[in-house]
Steps between C-alpha positions, in 0.01 A plus 500: 500500500516679167182539296360697209205728570245621246593277207297317238514123489452310176549135413681449172542165331768474232643220292797336669722569197411869461788730408560835663383719207164314484470511880570873498244548224228325704573708808514831314168422329344411835606831654485713185863602549818510298789259568725792595261590784514160673735315732435142617618308803390164633490346843607144559246303704601502864723807464438845645433812296855623555624222269323595176673397176495721189368366169660682209562235234435141386759359739335661805157380389626146441664501844167601657325213317770252608459605864126448465554154347736409784242593765190363321323203658163371369363495855620851587400831344804706405476851361774727383433857605595759242529865595451758229624853550400780268743780427334719762537226762832358377678372810838610366404857424593695812607262774851382571403140574213253514516514879455880498204468262322246720567695819362809333192307379438371851541841655248658265243219497155610615415403856174302521 
């Protein structure tokens, strides 16, 4: 099973109607980065890491919120996982595909 190793985890709460520029501003302030240095992807609940969806504009962000709304149940905790890549760890920088990137990450993960 795919996994990320050596990453920071943060919980971020945002207004349901947030627009992408404001969302990007919050994230860049949190990580003291510039918008050009960041790439976002999110994971749908119940999906594997090989099915991450890019967030690059208002439409993508709204789609993520709609998926969350569709899965939300008052009796069940649902979280949307957002993956943030900095320029130095940008998943599209030197690999031909997402599959290659994850295989490479698994191959170079530290052995406990």
